[in-house]
C-alpha positions in Angstrom: 98.3 96.7 81.6 99.0 100.4 81.3 97.1 102.8 79.0 97.5 106.3 77.6 95.3 109.1 78.8 95.0 111.2 82.0 95.1 108.2 84.3 96.4 104.7 84.4 96.6 101.7 86.7 99.3 99.0 86.9 99.6 96.0 89.2 102.6 93.6 89.3 102.8 90.4 91.3 106.3 91.2 92.4 109.4 89.0 92.4 108.5 86.5 95.1 104.7 86.3 95.5 102.8 83.4 93.9 99.7 85.5 93.4 98.6 89.1 93.3 96.6 90.2 96.4 96.4 93.8 95.1 93.6 95.3 93.1 93.1 98.8 91.6 90.5 100.8 89.7 90.9 103.9 87.4 87.7 105.3 86.1 86.2 108.6 85.1 85.8 110.1 88.6 87.0 107.4 90.9 90.6 106.1 91.5 91.4 103.5 94.1 93.9 101.0 95.3 93.4 98.0 97.6 96.1 95.7 99.1 94.7 92.4 100.4 96.0 90.8 103.6 95.6 87.4 105.0 98.1 85.5 102.8 96.7 82.0 102.1 93.4 83.1 103.8 92.4 85.1 100.8 93.9 88.6 100.6 93.3 88.5 96.9 89.6 87.8 97.4 89.3 90.7 99.9 90.8 93.3 97.7 88.9 92.1 94.6 85.6 92.3 96.5 86.4 95.8 97.8 87.4 97.2 94.4 84.4 95.8 92.6 82.0 97.2 95.2 83.7 100.6 95.5 83.9 100.9 91.7 80.1 101.3 91.7 80.7 104.7 93.2 82.3 106.0 90.0 79.7 108.4 88.8 79.2 112.2 88.7 78.2 114.0 91.9 76.7 117.4 92.3 78.8 118.3 95.4 82.1 117.1 96.8 80.3 116.4 100.1 78.0 114.0 98.3 81.0 112.3 96.7 82.8 112.0 100.1 79.8 110.4 101.7 79.3 108.0 98.7 83.0 106.9 98.8 82.9 106.3 102.5 79.6 104.4 102.2 81.2 102.3 99.4 84.1 101.3 101.7 81.7 100.3 104.5 79.6 98.3 102.0 82.7 96.5 100.8 83.5 95.7 104.4 80.1 94.1 104.8 80.5 92.1 101.6 83.9 90.8 102.9 82.3 89.7 106.2 79.5 88.0 104.4 82.0 86.2 102.1 83.9 84.9 105.2 80.6 83.7 106.7 80.0 81.6 103.6 83.6 80.5 103.3 85.0 79.9 106.7 88.5 79.1 105.3 88.8 82.8 104.4 88.5 83.9 108.1 91.0 86.6 108.8 91.2 88.1 105.3 91.0 91.8 104.8 92.2 94.7 102.7 93.5 98.2 102.8 91.8 100.8 100.6 93.0 104.2 99.5 91.0 106.2 96.9 89.8 109.5 95.6 86.8 110.9 93.8 87.1 114.2 91.8 84.3 116.8 91.6 85.3 119.9 89.8 88.3 121.4 91.6 87.8 119.3 94.7 88.9 115.8 95.6 87.3 113.6 98.3 89.7 111.1 99.9 88.9 107.9 101.7 91.6 105.7 103.3 92.1 102.8 105.6 95.2 100.7 106.1 98.7 101.3 104.9 98.3 101.9 101.2 99.0 105.5 100.4 97.7 108.6 98.6 100.2 111.2 97.3 99.8 114.5 95.4 102.5 116.1 93.3 102.0 119.8 93.0 104.5 122.3 91.7 107.3 119.7 92.0 106.5 119.0 95.6 105.3 115.6 96.7 103.0 115.3 99.8 101.7 112.2 101.4 98.0 112.9 102.1 97.1 109.7 103.9 98.3 108.4 107.2 99.3 104.8 107.6 97.1 102.9 110.1 99.9 100.8 111.5 101.5 100.2 114.9 104.8 101.7 113.8 103.2 104.8 112.6 101.7 105.2 116.1 105.3 105.0 117.4 106.5 107.6 114.9 103.6 110.0 115.6 104.3 109.7 119.3 108.0 110.4 118.8 109.1 107.0 120.1 110.9 106.0 116.9 112.0 107.7 113.6 110.6 107.0 110.2 113.9 105.2 109.3 113.5 102.9 112.4 109.9 102.2 111.4 111.0 100.8 108.1 112.9 98.0 109.8 110.8 97.6 113.0 109.7 93.9 113.6 106.1 95.1 114.0 105.9 97.1 110.8 103.5 94.6 109.3 100.8 95.1 112.1 97.8 97.0 110.7 95.5 98.7 113.1 92.7 99.3 110.7 91.5 97.4 107.6 88.3 96.3 105.8 87.6 92.8 106.9 85.5 90.4 108.9 86.5 91.6 112.3 85.0 95.1 112.7 81.5 95.7 111.3 81.9 99.5 111.3 85.6 100.3 110.8 86.8 103.9 111.0 87.6 105.2 107.6 89.6 108.4 107.2 87.9 110.9 104.8 88.7 114.4 103.9 88.1 116.9 101.1 91.0 118.7 99.4 91.4 121.1 96.6 93.1 120.1 93.3 94.3 122.2 90.4 95.3 121.8 86.8 98.8 120.2 86.7 98.4 118.2 89.9 99.3 114.5 89.7 97.7 112.1 92.2 99.3 108.8 93.1 97.6 105.9 94.9 99.9 102.9 95.7 100.1 99.8 97.7 103.0 99.4 100.2 104.8 97.3 97.5 105.9 100.7 96.2 106.2 102.8 99.3 108.1 100.2 101.3 110.9 99.9 98.7 111.0 103.3 96.9 111.7 106.5 98.9 109.4 109.5 98.7 112.2 111.5 97.2 112.6 108.9 94.4 108.9 108.8 93.8 108.9 112.6 93.4 111.8 112.5 91.0 110.1 109.9 88.8 106.8 111.7 88.8 108.4 115.0 87.9 110.4 113.4 85.1 107.4 111.6 83.6 104.4 113.8 82.8 102.5 111.0 81.1 100.6 108.9 83.7 101.4 105.7 81.9 105.1 106.5 81.7 105.2 107.5 85.4 103.3 104.4 86.5 105.6 102.1 84.5 108.7 103.8 85.9 107.5 103.6 89.5 106.8 99.9 89.2 110.1 99.2 87.5 111.9 101.1 90.3 110.2 99.0 92.9 111.2 95.8 91.0 114.7 97.0 90.7 114.9 97.3 94.5 113.8 93.6 94.9 110.1 94.2 95.3 109.1 90.8 96.9 105.6 92.2 97.6 102.9 93.0 95.0 103.3 96.4 93.5 100.2 98.5 92.4 100.0 102.1 91.4 97.3 104.4 90.0 98.4 107.7 88.6 95.9 110.5 87.8 96.9 113.7 86.0 94.5 116.6 86.6 93.5 118.5 83.4 91.2 121.3 82.5 88.1 119.2 82.2 86.3 117.6 85.2 86.7 114.1 84.0 90.2 112.9 84.9 89.8 109.4 83.7 89.9 107.7 80.3 87.3 105.3 78.9 86.9 102.5 79.5 87.4 102.2 83.2 90.4 100.1 84.1 90.6 97.3 86.7 93.9 95.6 87.5 95.2 93.0 89.9 93.1 90.3 91.5 89.9 92.2 90.8 90.5 91.8 87.0 90.2 88.0 87.4 87.3 85.8 88.3 86.8 85.4 92.0 88.2 82.1 93.4 88.4 80.9 96.9 91.4 78.6 96.7 94.2 78.9 99.1 97.6 80.2 98.1 99.7 77.0 97.8 103.2 78.2 97.3 105.4 81.2 96.7 107.9 81.8 94.0 111.3 80.4 94.7 113.9 82.9 95.9 116.2 83.4 92.9 119.9 83.6 93.3 120.3 86.8 91.1 117.7 88.5 93.3 119.6 87.6 96.4 122.9 88.8 94.9 121.6 92.1 93.6 119.3 93.0 96.5 120.5 91.1 99.6 118.7 93.4 102.0 115.4 93.7 100.3 114.8 90.4 98.6 113.6 88.5 101.6 109.9 88.4 101.8 108.7 90.0 105.0 105.9 88.5 107.1 102.5 89.1 105.7 100.6 92.1 107.0 98.0 91.2 109.6 95.3 93.1 111.4 95.2 93.6 115.2 92.4 95.3 117.0 92.8 99.0 117.6 92.0 98.7 121.3 93.7 100.4 124.2 94.6 97.0 125.8 96.3 95.8 122.7 98.1 99.1 122.1 99.3 99.1 125.7 100.6 95.6 125.2 102.5 96.6 122.0 103.8 99.7 123.7 105.1 97.6 126.6 106.7 95.2 124.1 108.3 98.2 122.3 109.7 99.5 125.6 111.1 96.1 126.5 112.6 95.9 123.0 114.1 99.4 123.4 115.6 98.5 126.8 117.0 95.3 125.4 118.5 97.2 122.5 120.1 99.8 124.8 121.4 97.1 127.1 122.8 95.2 124.2 124.6 98.3 122.9 125.9 99.1 126.4 127.2 95.5 126.9 128.8 95.7 123.4 130.5 99.1 124.2 131.7 97.7 127.6 133.1 94.6 126.0 134.7 96.7 123.2 136.3 99.1 125.7 137.4 96.1 127.8 139.0 94.5 124.8 140.8 97.7 123.9 142.0 98.1 127.5 143.3 94.5 127.6 145.0 95.0 124.3 146.7 98.1 125.6 147.8 96.4 128.7 149.2 93.4 126.9 150.8 95.7 124.3 152.5 97.7 127.0 153.7 94.6 128.8 155.2 93.4 125.6 157.1 96.6 125.1 158.6 96.2 128.6 160.3 92.9 127.6 162.6 94.9 125.3 165.8 96.8 126.2 168.1 99.2 124.4 171.2 101.3 125.0 170.9 105.1 124.7 172.0 108.4 125.9 170.5 109.9 129.1 171.7 113.4 128.9 175.5 113.3 129.0 175.8 109.7 130.1 175.0 106.2 128.8 172.0 104.3 130.2 170.1 101.0 129.7 166.5 101.6 128.8 163.5 99.2 129.3 160.8 99.4 126.6 160.8 100.5 123.0 162.1 103.7 121.4 158.6 104.8 120.1 156.0 106.7 122.2 152.3 106.4 121.9 151.2 110.0 121.9 151.8 111.3 125.5 152.4 107.8 126.8 156.1 106.9 127.2 156.9 103.4 126.2 160.4 103.4 127.6 162.2 104.3 130.9 165.7 104.3 132.3 166.4 100.8 133.7 170.1 101.3 134.7 172.0 104.6 134.8 175.8 104.4 134.2 178.7 106.8 134.8 180.0 106.4 131.3 180.3 109.9 129.8 179.2 110.4 126.2 182.2 112.7 125.7 184.6 109.8 126.6 183.3 107.6 123.7 184.8 107.5 120.2 182.9 109.6 117.7 181.3 106.6 115.9 180.3 104.9 119.2 178.9 108.1 120.6 176.8 108.5 117.4 175.6 104.9 117.6 174.5 105.3 121.3 172.7 108.5 120.4 170.7 106.6 117.7 170.2 103.8 120.4 171.3 100.2 120.2 168.7 97.4 120.4 169.4 94.4 122.7 167.8 91.0 122.6 167.3 91.0 126.3 168.6 92.4 129.6 171.8 90.2 129.6 172.5 91.2 126.0 172.1 94.9 126.9 174.6 94.5 129.8 177.1 92.9 127.4 176.8 95.8 125.0 177.2 98.2 127.9 180.4 96.4 129.0 181.9 96.8 125.5 181.0 100.5 125.5 182.6 101.0 128.9 185.8 99.4 127.6 185.8 101.8 124.6 185.4 104.8 127.0 188.7 104.1 128.7 
């Protein structure tokens, strides 16, 4: 599904999905990715409708402001079409799609974005994410409540705060205008890539593959190598001298490349043993993304849930630490008591004594002490016996130690 030229689009169903809910378009001026949501409720339909409608905006524009307005209008028009489709097909209620795309006019690019698909730009070897994820966990990251690493495993990472769908008749779409330059490489991708391949790895692959087709193929392969249970879709655009970044004919991939159907997703691919063995942490299909209203009430509810979760997490760690310290303390006490059931004969200065404990010490902690001091002089002992006492003589128990002491006393006379 890849092609040569200055741009390319690739979409892969992934290793566990039964169907592809992603769609993408790479044309002359317009490049866009859509990631459908709603699972059996028709995420593939939503992304296909969005891409086919937005693709109509692929034409030359006299100004970048005109292009920005046209792209934003196309997304809103796609939102209306999705809502109308749900009205005609009630079984699709709840479907929606993310959209991330760009239009180039000269040395400017207009961006439009909603959801958690992403737009990146590689310039002079540096990769920048130019879109902001419209997710609950991104809100937590932006507010400093969690780190980006914690966001990747957060139980609410699948909650989208903004999408095109049948819920909001006028969703807020992020738009902006940025400059572009010869040598820039733009990447639009679904979270099937960004959730499983790090930004550093994406940058490395894009730097090493100047041909958009090669870069796109390598990015998709990298995601699949990491387990890639979700659909993976990428569009790569290389900026050249001419204004037209695309290649003819325009390319549509994913569900938008197929005839629209309104059948429910019946099953998912079986989880294969090799996938589990090779990628035990990333092979499990996470819960489908779903939309939640971006209202203050709902955000407050999620924030409260997050605080409760953080408290539970801290309490769990505190209990675990207390239990661990308690176990260590008990082990030390029991270990010390065990040492005190042992006895040995040794020298205490110039005389012989019975010691309770063991000969070794645990750092500054003494594991033996004088149990019984005698008047037997070390000087009164034969040389061999004196050397043996100096090296200590182990006893089986206290009675045995006293028997040994009695024999030593006889030798001292």
